[in-house]
N, C-alpha and C positions, 0 to 999 in steps of 0.2 A: 862182204862185211869187212871193215878195215881193221888193221892191227890195233889201232888205238881203241876200237868197240870191244875187241877180243881182251884187251888188257885192263879195261875199265871195270872196277868191280860193280855188281849189280846189287841194289839194296831194295828189299820189300818192307813196306811200312804198312802196318795194319792197325788202323785208328780212325775212330769216327768223330773226332774233334777237328772241325774245319780250321780253327784259327791255328792250333798247334800244327796241324798236319801242313797247311801252307808254309809255315815257317820252318818246319823240319826238311820239307821237299826243296825248298829254295836253298838252304844251307848245303844240303847234300849235292844238289845239282850244281851249284857255285863252286863246289869242290871237285868238279868233274866225276861225280859217280852217277851211274845209270840209276833210275829210281822208278819203281812201280809201286801202286798204292792199291790197298783194299780197305773198304769201309766197314767191314764186319769179319768176324772170325771164320765163319764157312767159306766165304769169297777169298779170303786170305789164304786158308789151307789149301783151296783149289789152284790159286795161283802160285803158291810155294811149290806144289808138286809139279806143275807145268813149267814154271820159269827157273826153278832151282837157283835162287839167288844166292849171292855170296854171304850175305848177312841179312837178318831180319829184324825190325823193330816192331814190338808188339805191345799194344794196349792191353790192361787187365780188363777192364770194363768196356764191353762192345755188345751191340746187338747180337742175338743168337749165343752161341756157344761162347764162354769167356776166354780170355788170354791164355788162362792157366790149363784149360782143356785143351786149346789149341797146340800149344808148346809140347803137351804130352804126346798128342797125336803126331806131331812133326818129329819128336824123338823117337816114337815107335816106328816110323816109316823109314826103310833103309836108304831110301832117295833123299831125305831130307835129315837124317839123324845126326849128321855131322855139320850141319848148317848153324853157325853161332846165332843165338837169339838173344836180344837185348831188350828186357821189359822197359817201358817209358811210360809211367803212370803217375796219377795223382794220389795214389795209395801210399801213404809213407810209412805206416806202423812197421816195426820190426817183423812181426809175424807175417804181414803181407809181403815184405820183401823177400822173407825167407821161403815163403811158398813160391815165388817165382823162381827162385835159385833151384828149390828142390824139384820143380817141374822140368828142369834141364837148361834153364839161361845161363849165360855166360857172364851177364851184368844186370843191373837194375838202376834206372835212373828216375829220379822223381820229378814230376813237374811242379812248377815250371821249370824249364830246363835253360841251361846257358848253351848257346850254339858253340863255343869254343870247346866246352867239355864234351858235346855230342860228337864233333868232328874228331877229337883227340881219341876218345874211346873207339869210334868206329875205325880210326886208324889202326889203334893197338890190336882190337880183336881180328881185323882183317888180316894183319901181318901174323898174328898167332895162326890162325886159320890156314894161311897159305904155306906154313911150314909142314903141314901135313901133307900126305901123298895127293896128287891131282887125280889119281885114279884109284878105284877099290882095289885090294890087293888081288881078289880073284880075278879080275879083268887082266891085270898085268900077267898072272899065271896062264890064263887062257892064251894070250898071244904067244909067250915065251915057249910054251910047250907044245904049241900048235906043229911046229917043224924046228927041231933043233939044228938044222942045217943054214937056218937063215941067220945071216950075220948080224951081229949086235947092232951095227949102225942102222940096218933096216928095221930092226925092231924098235929103236928109239924113235924112228921117223914114223912109224906105224902108231906108236903110242901117241905122238904129238898131233898127228892127223885125225886120229880118232877123237882126241880130246876136243880139237877145233870144231870138227864134224859134229860132234854131239852137242856142243855149246851152241852152235847155230841152230840146230834142230829144235833143242830145249827152248831157245829164245823166240823162234818163229812157229811153234807147233800148234798155236792156235790160229794161224793163218791158213784159211782153206786152199790157198793157192800153193802151199809149200810142196815142192817136188825135190826129188834127190838130186835133180839137175841143178836146182838152185844152190844146193849145198856145195856141190862140186865147182860152179861157177864162183861162188863167195870165196872159196879156197884157191881158185885158179888151178885146178888140177883136172885131168880127165875123169870122166864118168868112171872107166874102166879101172883107174887107180882108186877112185873112192869105193867102189864095191869090193875091190881087193881087200882094203883096209878093214872094212866091216865083214867081210867072209872070214878074214884071218883071226879077228877079235871074237865074233859073235856067230859065226857061221851061216850068216844070212846077207842079203843085199842091203844096200842103203834105203831102197825103197820100203823093204820089209822091215827094217829097223824103225822107220818113221811110222808105218802102220802099227807095229806092235807096241811103239811108245804111246800111240794115241790111245790104243784100246786099253793097256795096262793103266794108263792115267785115268782113262773115264771109269774103269772099274774100281779104281781107289777111290775116286770122288763119289761115286755112287754109294760105295759101302761106307765111307768115312765123313761125309757132308750131307747137309740137307738141301743142296742145290737140287734144283728140278732137273729132269732129264734133258730139257731144252738148253738149259743154262750149262750143263755139263757139256753137251754136244758143242757149244759156241767155244768153250774154253780148250776143246781139243780140236778145233778146226772144222766143225761141222755146222754151218748156218742152217741146214735142214734137218730137224730133229727125225724126220722119218728115214732119211738116208742114214743118220747115225744109227738109228735103233736097228736098221736092216745089217749094216758092217757089224756092229756089236753083236747082234745074234750070230752072224756067220763066223766071228771070231770065238765067241765064248759059248755058243751052243745054246744061248738062253737069251731072253730079252733083257734089257736094261732093267724093267721093272721085276721081273722074276730074279735077275741077279741081286737087287738091291734088297728084296724081301727075304731072299735065303741067306745073303750074307748078315742081315740083321738078327735072324733066328740062329744061325751057326756062324760065330765069328771065324772059325777055323778056315772057313772058305776063304776070307780076306786073308789071313795070315798065310795060307797056303800060296795065295797070289804074290804077295809081298815077297815071299822066299824064292820066287822065280824071277823076280825083276831083274832086268838086265843092265840096269844103271845104279 
């Protein structure tokens, strides 16, 4: 992955209006943003948790769960709670706009929109978001207190390498061929160095980080979306649902179906999972 790809913000759009979608995608890509698309709320939520975009455009009315519900789910998930959400909707009444803001959005744009306004608001909210810490505070603390004898310069390098490696993994985690060696190659560092970074920050190898990330995201999607098990499997890099089910049961000690049923009966199962997430 080139430096330009690392630095180019990634925007996820959730909208089922093909005309508005084409216009929005074209405008953002012409401004050099990376863009992903979801045509309904459940698919959008799943992609948000896998891709971890820098900003989300979200329509209110979509097939399946509406945008307000999806926004609340995103804000309840530690992995996406800090991602700025901008509603873009044909619902223009004050109470409708307030509902969007109360669900956690940073802005609300009414359709039909003006491209210049979209681009300016995108720029503003990305700039505001980038002022926040690039890593969660607890991740920084884990690295800093792993060994107080490590020089400060090495700590800073580890933080940067982990950030770049994590971003590569998040952007490619739905690819079945993703391996830790791919991450090391993209960053032009030896595998030994990559593993040392993850062992210092998370206590696990890069390979195990990828495996845990896939299993955590799969569990989140099973518990918080209506995607089928096969669709969840594809989102986390398993084209074969049977192989996915085997790996999921090996990791969580229960099948995907059992996990989904139990998390629907007892939401605390999912809450406990969210509190253990490593990103």
